[in-house]
N, CA, C and O atoms as a GROMACS GRO file, in nm:
protein
  436
    1MET      N    1   1.453  -0.763   0.265
    1MET     CA    2   1.387  -0.889   0.293
    1MET      C    3   1.237  -0.868   0.279
    1MET      O    4   1.190  -0.754   0.287
    2GLY      N    5   1.165  -0.970   0.258
    2GLY     CA    6   1.024  -0.961   0.227
    2GLY      C    7   1.005  -0.997   0.082
    2GLY      O    8   1.099  -1.039   0.015
    3GLN      N    9   0.885  -0.982   0.034
    3GLN     CA   10   0.858  -1.017  -0.105
    3GLN      C   11   0.783  -0.903  -0.171
    3GLN      O   12   0.679  -0.859  -0.122
    4PRO      N   13   0.835  -0.854  -0.284
    4PRO     CA   14   0.764  -0.746  -0.352
    4PRO      C   15   0.632  -0.795  -0.410
    4PRO      O   16   0.619  -0.912  -0.448
    5ILE      N   17   0.537  -0.706  -0.417
    5ILE     CA   18   0.407  -0.735  -0.478
    5ILE      C   19   0.416  -0.696  -0.625
    5ILE      O   20   0.469  -0.590  -0.658
    6THR      N   21   0.365  -0.782  -0.712
    6THR     CA   22   0.360  -0.750  -0.854
    6THR      C   23   0.237  -0.662  -0.877
    6THR      O   24   0.127  -0.695  -0.832
    7VAL      N   25   0.255  -0.550  -0.947
    7VAL     CA   26   0.148  -0.454  -0.969
    7VAL      C   27   0.131  -0.430  -1.118
    7VAL      O   28   0.228  -0.407  -1.190
    8VAL      N   29   0.006  -0.435  -1.164
    8VAL     CA   30  -0.027  -0.403  -1.303
    8VAL      C   31  -0.123  -0.286  -1.300
    8VAL      O   32  -0.228  -0.292  -1.236
    9THR      N   33  -0.087  -0.178  -1.370
    9THR     CA   34  -0.171  -0.059  -1.376
    9THR      C   35  -0.273  -0.073  -1.486
    9THR      O   36  -0.240  -0.108  -1.599
   10LYS      N   37  -0.399  -0.044  -1.452
   10LYS     CA   38  -0.508  -0.052  -1.550
   10LYS      C   39  -0.579   0.084  -1.554
   10LYS      O   40  -0.618   0.136  -1.450
   11PRO      N   41  -0.595   0.139  -1.672
   11PRO     CA   42  -0.666   0.268  -1.682
   11PRO      C   43  -0.814   0.250  -1.649
   11PRO      O   44  -0.869   0.140  -1.658
   12SER      N   45  -0.876   0.358  -1.613
   12SER     CA   46  -1.019   0.359  -1.583
   12SER      C   47  -1.090   0.448  -1.684
   12SER      O   48  -1.027   0.533  -1.747
   13SER      N   49  -1.218   0.428  -1.699
   13SER     CA   50  -1.295   0.515  -1.789
   13SER      C   51  -1.322   0.651  -1.725
   13SER      O   52  -1.362   0.745  -1.793
   14ARG      N   53  -1.299   0.662  -1.593
   14ARG     CA   54  -1.317   0.789  -1.524
   14ARG      C   55  -1.185   0.865  -1.515
   14ARG      O   56  -1.083   0.807  -1.477
   15ALA      N   57  -1.187   0.991  -1.551
   15ALA     CA   58  -1.066   1.074  -1.542
   15ALA      C   59  -1.022   1.084  -1.396
   15ALA      O   60  -1.104   1.103  -1.307
   16GLY      N   61  -0.892   1.073  -1.374
   16GLY     CA   62  -0.838   1.087  -1.240
   16GLY      C   63  -0.847   0.962  -1.155
   16GLY      O   64  -0.817   0.967  -1.036
   17VAL      N   65  -0.890   0.850  -1.213
   17VAL     CA   66  -0.902   0.724  -1.140
   17VAL      C   67  -0.818   0.619  -1.210
   17VAL      O   68  -0.826   0.602  -1.332
   18VAL      N   69  -0.736   0.548  -1.131
   18VAL     CA   70  -0.650   0.442  -1.185
   18VAL      C   71  -0.666   0.319  -1.097
   18VAL      O   72  -0.672   0.329  -0.975
   19ARG      N   73  -0.673   0.202  -1.163
   19ARG     CA   74  -0.682   0.075  -1.091
   19ARG      C   75  -0.545   0.008  -1.094
   19ARG      O   76  -0.474   0.011  -1.195
   20TYR      N   77  -0.509  -0.051  -0.981
   20TYR     CA   78  -0.385  -0.126  -0.969
   20TYR      C   79  -0.422  -0.268  -0.927
   20TYR      O   80  -0.481  -0.288  -0.821
   21GLU      N   81  -0.386  -0.367  -1.009
   21GLU     CA   82  -0.414  -0.506  -0.976
   21GLU      C   83  -0.285  -0.570  -0.927
   21GLU      O   84  -0.179  -0.552  -0.986
   22THR      N   85  -0.295  -0.646  -0.818
   22THR     CA   86  -0.178  -0.707  -0.756
   22THR      C   87  -0.186  -0.859  -0.765
   22THR      O   88  -0.290  -0.916  -0.798
   23ASN      N   89  -0.075  -0.924  -0.735
   23ASN     CA   90  -0.070  -1.070  -0.738
   23ASN      C   91  -0.106  -1.132  -0.604
   23ASN      O   92  -0.083  -1.252  -0.583
   24ARG      N   93  -0.161  -1.054  -0.514
   24ARG     CA   94  -0.208  -1.108  -0.387
   24ARG      C   95  -0.324  -1.026  -0.335
   24ARG      O   96  -0.329  -0.904  -0.354
   25ALA      N   97  -0.415  -1.093  -0.269
   25ALA     CA   98  -0.531  -1.024  -0.211
   25ALA      C   99  -0.488  -0.949  -0.085
   25ALA      O  100  -0.413  -1.002  -0.004
   26LEU      N  101  -0.535  -0.828  -0.071
   26LEU     CA  102  -0.504  -0.747   0.046
   26LEU      C  103  -0.619  -0.742   0.145
   26LEU      O  104  -0.598  -0.714   0.263
   27THR      N  105  -0.742  -0.767   0.100
   27THR     CA  106  -0.858  -0.752   0.188
   27THR      C  107  -0.936  -0.880   0.210
   27THR      O  108  -1.036  -0.878   0.282
   28GLY      N  109  -0.896  -0.991   0.152
   28GLY     CA  110  -0.983  -1.107   0.156
   28GLY      C  111  -1.101  -1.079   0.063
   28GLY      O  112  -1.081  -1.037  -0.050
   29MET      N  113  -1.223  -1.102   0.111
   29MET     CA  114  -1.340  -1.079   0.027
   29MET      C  115  -1.408  -0.946   0.056
   29MET      O  116  -1.509  -0.914  -0.006
   30GLY      N  117  -1.356  -0.869   0.150
   30GLY     CA  118  -1.420  -0.743   0.187
   30GLY      C  119  -1.370  -0.624   0.108
   30GLY      O  120  -1.269  -0.630   0.039
   31HIS      N  121  -1.446  -0.516   0.121
   31HIS     CA  122  -1.411  -0.387   0.061
   31HIS      C  123  -1.360  -0.296   0.172
   31HIS      O  124  -1.409  -0.303   0.285
   32GLU      N  125  -1.265  -0.212   0.141
   32GLU     CA  126  -1.222  -0.109   0.235
   32GLU      C  127  -1.208   0.021   0.160
   32GLU      O  128  -1.152   0.025   0.050
   33ARG      N  129  -1.261   0.128   0.218
   33ARG     CA  130  -1.254   0.261   0.158
   33ARG      C  131  -1.184   0.357   0.254
   33ARG      O  132  -1.201   0.350   0.376
   34PHE      N  133  -1.106   0.446   0.196
   34PHE     CA  134  -1.034   0.545   0.275
   34PHE      C  135  -1.047   0.680   0.206
   34PHE      O  136  -1.043   0.689   0.084
   35GLN      N  137  -1.062   0.784   0.285
   35GLN     CA  138  -1.069   0.922   0.235
   35GLN      C  139  -0.960   1.004   0.305
   35GLN      O  140  -0.920   0.970   0.417
   36PRO      N  141  -0.913   1.111   0.243
   36PRO     CA  142  -0.816   1.197   0.310
   36PRO      C  143  -0.876   1.246   0.441
   36PRO      O  144  -0.994   1.282   0.447
   37GLY      N  145  -0.796   1.248   0.544
   37GLY     CA  146  -0.841   1.295   0.674
   37GLY      C  147  -0.898   1.185   0.761
   37GLY      O  148  -0.921   1.207   0.880
   38ASP      N  149  -0.921   1.064   0.705
   38ASP     CA  150  -0.966   0.952   0.787
   38ASP      C  151  -0.858   0.919   0.889
   38ASP      O  152  -0.739   0.923   0.858
   39GLU      N  153  -0.900   0.886   1.011
   39GLU     CA  154  -0.806   0.839   1.111
   39GLU      C  155  -0.789   0.689   1.089
   39GLU      O  156  -0.884   0.612   1.109
   40ILE      N  157  -0.670   0.647   1.049
   40ILE     CA  158  -0.644   0.507   1.016
   40ILE      C  159  -0.565   0.447   1.132
   40ILE      O  160  -0.444   0.467   1.143
   41LEU      N  161  -0.634   0.372   1.217
   41LEU     CA  162  -0.572   0.320   1.338
   41LEU      C  163  -0.533   0.173   1.329
   41LEU      O  164  -0.453   0.126   1.409
   42GLY      N  165  -0.587   0.101   1.232
   42GLY     CA  166  -0.563  -0.043   1.221
   42GLY      C  167  -0.422  -0.076   1.176
   42GLY      O  168  -0.344   0.011   1.141
   43ASP      N  169  -0.393  -0.206   1.178
   43ASP     CA  170  -0.261  -0.252   1.135
   43ASP      C  171  -0.269  -0.357   1.025
   43ASP      O  172  -0.178  -0.439   1.010
   44THR      N  173  -0.379  -0.356   0.948
   44THR     CA  174  -0.391  -0.448   0.836
   44THR      C  175  -0.306  -0.396   0.719
   44THR      O  176  -0.267  -0.280   0.718
   45PRO      N  177  -0.278  -0.481   0.621
   45PRO     CA  178  -0.204  -0.433   0.504
   45PRO      C  179  -0.273  -0.315   0.435
   45PRO      O  180  -0.205  -0.223   0.389
   46THR      N  181  -0.405  -0.317   0.428
   46THR     CA  182  -0.473  -0.205   0.362
   46THR      C  183  -0.463  -0.077   0.443
   46THR      O  184  -0.454   0.032   0.386
   47ASP      N  185  -0.464  -0.088   0.576
   47ASP     CA  186  -0.445   0.031   0.660
   47ASP      C  187  -0.308   0.093   0.635
   47ASP      O  188  -0.295   0.214   0.618
   48GLU      N  189  -0.205   0.008   0.633
   48GLU     CA  190  -0.069   0.058   0.610
   48GLU      C  191  -0.055   0.116   0.469
   48GLU      O  192   0.010   0.218   0.451
   49LEU      N  193  -0.114   0.050   0.371
   49LEU     CA  194  -0.109   0.101   0.235
   49LEU      C  195  -0.176   0.237   0.226
   49LEU      O  196  -0.123   0.328   0.163
   50ALA      N  197  -0.292   0.253   0.289
   50ALA     CA  198  -0.362   0.381   0.288
   50ALA      C  199  -0.276   0.490   0.352
   50ALA      O  200  -0.267   0.600   0.299
   51ARG      N  201  -0.214   0.459   0.467
   51ARG     CA  202  -0.127   0.558   0.532
   51ARG      C  203  -0.014   0.601   0.438
   51ARG      O  204   0.015   0.721   0.426
   52ARG      N  205   0.050   0.506   0.371
   52ARG     CA  206   0.161   0.537   0.281
   52ARG      C  207   0.116   0.618   0.160
   52ARG      O  208   0.183   0.713   0.119
   53LEU      N  209   0.001   0.582   0.103
   53LEU     CA  210  -0.047   0.655  -0.014
   53LEU      C  211  -0.090   0.797   0.022
   53LEU      O  212  -0.060   0.890  -0.053
   54PHE      N  213  -0.159   0.815   0.133
   54PHE     CA  214  -0.200   0.950   0.172
   54PHE      C  215  -0.079   1.034   0.213
   54PHE      O  216  -0.079   1.156   0.194
   55ALA      N  217   0.025   0.971   0.270
   55ALA     CA  218   0.148   1.044   0.303
   55ALA      C  219   0.216   1.094   0.177
   55ALA      O  220   0.281   1.199   0.179
   56ARG      N  221   0.203   1.022   0.068
   56ARG     CA  222   0.259   1.064  -0.062
   56ARG      C  223   0.193   1.192  -0.109
   56ARG      O  224   0.258   1.278  -0.168
   57GLY      N  225   0.062   1.203  -0.083
   57GLY     CA  226  -0.012   1.321  -0.125
   57GLY      C  227  -0.076   1.302  -0.262
   57GLY      O  228  -0.038   1.212  -0.337
   58GLY      N  229  -0.171   1.388  -0.293
   58GLY     CA  230  -0.235   1.386  -0.423
   58GLY      C  231  -0.344   1.282  -0.438
   58GLY      O  232  -0.390   1.256  -0.550
   59ILE      N  233  -0.387   1.220  -0.327
   59ILE     CA  234  -0.488   1.115  -0.332
   59ILE      C  235  -0.619   1.170  -0.277
   59ILE      O  236  -0.624   1.224  -0.167
   60ALA      N  237  -0.728   1.157  -0.357
   60ALA     CA  238  -0.859   1.204  -0.314
   60ALA      C  239  -0.944   1.093  -0.256
   60ALA      O  240  -1.042   1.120  -0.187
   61GLY      N  241  -0.908   0.968  -0.283
   61GLY     CA  242  -0.983   0.855  -0.230
   61GLY      C  243  -0.916   0.726  -0.267
   61GLY      O  244  -0.841   0.718  -0.365
   62LEU      N  245  -0.944   0.622  -0.187
   62LEU     CA  246  -0.881   0.493  -0.206
   62LEU      C  247  -0.984   0.385  -0.175
   62LEU      O  248  -1.053   0.391  -0.074
   63HIS      N  249  -0.992   0.286  -0.263
   63HIS     CA  250  -1.081   0.171  -0.242
   63HIS      C  251  -1.001   0.046  -0.271
   63HIS      O  252  -0.933   0.036  -0.373
   64VAL      N  253  -1.010  -0.052  -0.180
   64VAL     CA  254  -0.939  -0.178  -0.199
   64VAL      C  255  -1.040  -0.291  -0.187
   64VAL      O  256  -1.116  -0.298  -0.090
   65ASN      N  257  -1.040  -0.380  -0.286
   65ASN     CA  258  -1.126  -0.497  -0.285
   65ASN      C  259  -1.045  -0.615  -0.336
   65ASN      O  260  -1.013  -0.623  -0.454
   66GLY      N  261  -1.011  -0.706  -0.245
   66GLY     CA  262  -0.931  -0.822  -0.283
   66GLY      C  263  -0.793  -0.779  -0.330
   66GLY      O  264  -0.713  -0.729  -0.251
   67ASN      N  265  -0.766  -0.799  -0.458
   67ASN     CA  266  -0.635  -0.764  -0.513
   67ASN      C  267  -0.641  -0.640  -0.602
   67ASN      O  268  -0.546  -0.612  -0.675
   68VAL      N  269  -0.752  -0.564  -0.598
   68VAL     CA  270  -0.766  -0.445  -0.682
   68VAL      C  271  -0.767  -0.320  -0.594
   68VAL      O  272  -0.848  -0.308  -0.502
   69ILE      N  273  -0.677  -0.230  -0.624
   69ILE     CA  274  -0.666  -0.103  -0.553
   69ILE      C  275  -0.707   0.006  -0.650
   69ILE      O  276  -0.643   0.024  -0.754
   70THR      N  277  -0.812   0.079  -0.617
   70THR     CA  278  -0.860   0.187  -0.702
   70THR      C  279  -0.824   0.318  -0.634
   70THR      O  280  -0.863   0.344  -0.520
   71VAL      N  281  -0.748   0.401  -0.705
   71VAL     CA  282  -0.701   0.528  -0.650
   71VAL      C  283  -0.764   0.642  -0.728
   71VAL      O  284  -0.757   0.647  -0.851
   72GLU      N  285  -0.825   0.734  -0.655
   72GLU     CA  286  -0.877   0.856  -0.715
   72GLU      C  287  -0.779   0.967  -0.680
   72GLU      O  288  -0.753   0.995  -0.563
   73PHE      N  289  -0.725   1.029  -0.783
   73PHE     CA  290  -0.624   1.132  -0.763
   73PHE      C  291  -0.687   1.270  -0.756
   73PHE      O  292  -0.786   1.299  -0.823
   74SER      N  293  -0.629   1.354  -0.672
   74SER     CA  294  -0.677   1.492  -0.661
   74SER      C  295  -0.604   1.584  -0.759
   74SER      O  296  -0.645   1.698  -0.780
   75GLY      N  297  -0.497   1.534  -0.818
   75GLY     CA  298  -0.422   1.610  -0.918
   75GLY      C  299  -0.392   1.521  -1.037
   75GLY      O  300  -0.457   1.419  -1.058
   76THR      N  301  -0.293   1.560  -1.114
   76THR     CA  302  -0.259   1.484  -1.233
   76THR      C  303  -0.137   1.395  -1.214
   76THR      O  304  -0.108   1.313  -1.301
   77GLU      N  305  -0.066   1.409  -1.105
   77GLU     CA  306   0.057   1.334  -1.080
   77GLU      C  307   0.026   1.195  -1.027
   77GLU      O  308  -0.026   1.182  -0.916
   78VAL      N  309   0.056   1.091  -1.105
   78VAL     CA  310   0.027   0.954  -1.066
   78VAL      C  311   0.153   0.870  -1.044
   78VAL      O  312   0.144   0.752  -1.012
   79ASP      N  313   0.269   0.930  -1.061
   79ASP     CA  314   0.395   0.857  -1.048
   79ASP      C  315   0.420   0.813  -0.904
   79ASP      O  316   0.382   0.882  -0.809
   80GLY      N  317   0.483   0.697  -0.889
   80GLY     CA  318   0.526   0.649  -0.759
   80GLY      C  319   0.429   0.556  -0.689
   80GLY      O  320   0.465   0.493  -0.589
   81ILE      N  321   0.307   0.544  -0.737
   81ILE     CA  322   0.208   0.461  -0.671
   81ILE      C  323   0.245   0.313  -0.680
   81ILE      O  324   0.236   0.241  -0.581
   82GLU      N  325   0.286   0.268  -0.798
   82GLU     CA  326   0.323   0.127  -0.814
   82GLU      C  327   0.434   0.088  -0.718
   82GLU      O  328   0.430  -0.021  -0.660
   83GLU      N  329   0.532   0.174  -0.698
   83GLU     CA  330   0.643   0.145  -0.608
   83GLU      C  331   0.595   0.136  -0.463
   83GLU      O  332   0.643   0.051  -0.388
   84ILE      N  333   0.503   0.221  -0.424
   84ILE     CA  334   0.450   0.216  -0.288
   84ILE      C  335   0.375   0.085  -0.265
   84ILE      O  336   0.392   0.021  -0.162
   85ILE      N  337   0.295   0.045  -0.361
   85ILE     CA  338   0.219  -0.080  -0.348
   85ILE      C  339   0.314  -0.200  -0.349
   85ILE      O  340   0.302  -0.288  -0.264
   86SER      N  341   0.408  -0.203  -0.444
   86SER     CA  342   0.496  -0.320  -0.456
   86SER      C  343   0.588  -0.334  -0.335
   86SER      O  344   0.634  -0.445  -0.307
   87GLY      N  345   0.615  -0.227  -0.263
   87GLY     CA  346   0.703  -0.232  -0.147
   87GLY      C  347   0.631  -0.255  -0.015
   87GLY      O  348   0.693  -0.247   0.091
   88LEU      N  349   0.501  -0.282  -0.019
   88LEU     CA  350   0.423  -0.296   0.104
   88LEU      C  351   0.477  -0.404   0.196
   88LEU      O  352   0.476  -0.387   0.318
   89TYR      N  353   0.524  -0.516   0.141
   89TYR     CA  354   0.572  -0.627   0.223
   89TYR      C  355   0.724  -0.635   0.230
   89TYR      O  356   0.778  -0.738   0.272
   90LEU      N  357   0.794  -0.531   0.190
   90LEU     CA  358   0.939  -0.528   0.204
   90LEU      C  359   0.972  -0.466   0.339
   90LEU      O  360   0.934  -0.353   0.368
   91TYR      N  361   1.044  -0.542   0.422
   91TYR     CA  362   1.067  -0.500   0.559
   91TYR      C  363   1.201  -0.432   0.580
   91TYR      O  364   1.207  -0.328   0.645
   92TRP      N  365   1.306  -0.488   0.528
   92TRP     CA  366   1.438  -0.433   0.551
   92TRP      C  367   1.490  -0.372   0.424
   92TRP      O  368   1.553  -0.438   0.341
   93VAL      N  369   1.464  -0.246   0.410
   93VAL     CA  370   1.507  -0.171   0.293
   93VAL      C  371   1.620  -0.078   0.332
   93VAL      O  372   1.658  -0.072   0.449
   94GLU      N  373   1.674  -0.008   0.237
   94GLU     CA  374   1.786   0.082   0.263
   94GLU      C  375   1.754   0.175   0.380
   94GLU      O  376   1.648   0.238   0.385
   95GLY      N  377   1.847   0.181   0.474
   95GLY     CA  378   1.831   0.268   0.591
   95GLY      C  379   1.772   0.197   0.712
   95GLY      O  380   1.765   0.256   0.820
   96VAL      N  381   1.728   0.073   0.696
   96VAL     CA  382   1.672  -0.003   0.808
   96VAL      C  383   1.774  -0.109   0.847
   96VAL      O  384   1.818  -0.188   0.763
   97GLU      N  385   1.811  -0.112   0.974
   97GLU     CA  386   1.910  -0.207   1.021
   97GLU      C  387   1.845  -0.345   1.039
   97GLU      O  388   1.740  -0.357   1.102
   98VAL      N  389   1.910  -0.447   0.983
   98VAL     CA  390   1.860  -0.584   0.995
   98VAL      C  391   1.891  -0.634   1.136
   98VAL      O  392   2.005  -0.624   1.180
   99PRO      N  393   1.790  -0.688   1.207
   99PRO     CA  394   1.816  -0.737   1.342
   99PRO      C  395   1.907  -0.860   1.341
   99PRO      O  396   1.911  -0.935   1.244
  100SER      N  397   1.979  -0.880   1.452
  100SER     CA  398   2.066  -0.997   1.464
  100SER      C  399   1.981  -1.120   1.493
  100SER      O  400   1.862  -1.108   1.524
  101ASP      N  401   2.041  -1.238   1.482
  101ASP     CA  402   1.971  -1.361   1.514
  101ASP      C  403   1.922  -1.360   1.658
  101ASP      O  404   1.811  -1.406   1.687
  102ASP      N  405   2.004  -1.309   1.749
  102ASP     CA  406   1.965  -1.302   1.892
  102ASP      C  407   1.844  -1.213   1.912
  102ASP      O  408   1.755  -1.246   1.990
  103GLU      N  409   1.841  -1.101   1.840
  103GLU     CA  410   1.726  -1.010   1.850
  103GLU      C  411   1.599  -1.076   1.796
  103GLU      O  412   1.491  -1.059   1.853
  104LEU      N  413   1.612  -1.151   1.687
  104LEU     CA  414   1.497  -1.218   1.627
  104LEU      C  415   1.443  -1.331   1.713
  104LEU      O  416   1.323  -1.354   1.716
  105THR      N  417   1.531  -1.400   1.784
  105THR     CA  418   1.487  -1.513   1.866
  105THR      C  419   1.455  -1.472   2.010
  105THR      O  420   1.406  -1.553   2.088
  106GLY      N  421   1.481  -1.348   2.044
  106GLY     CA  422   1.450  -1.299   2.179
  106GLY      C  423   1.557  -1.330   2.280
  106GLY      O  424   1.533  -1.317   2.400
  107ALA      N  425   1.676  -1.372   2.235
  107ALA     CA  426   1.784  -1.408   2.327
  107ALA      C  427   1.851  -1.286   2.389
  107ALA      O  428   1.921  -1.298   2.489
  108VAL      N  429   1.829  -1.168   2.330
  108VAL     CA  430   1.887  -1.046   2.384
  108VAL      C  431   1.785  -0.985   2.477
  108VAL      O  432   1.667  -0.975   2.444
  109GLY      N  433   1.828  -0.944   2.590
  109GLY     CA  434   1.725  -0.883   2.672
  109GLY      C  435   1.776  -0.842   2.800
  109GLY      O  436   1.701  -0.788   2.881
   0.00000   0.00000   0.00000
């Protein structure tokens, strides 16, 4: 359940940097930057995306502005990034139990 994000990969003129353009804005009009080792405490979509990308590994830096995600890689492996971004708003995926109607409405308790 949820809606996948459409992602288009765009090369950059800088080696080791790739831009990903999405069909929805993640930051509004602001910029957000993340570096490895940053403590990411927020619960915005960009905070969650940064946690997921850094958990994947191989990321040297991340910048998000509106619907553009710029990833600086620390290595040469770039596979899997599109899937992480497109799955950001998917809630019930394989291995996650879908709550019952009672659980969703608060009738269980």
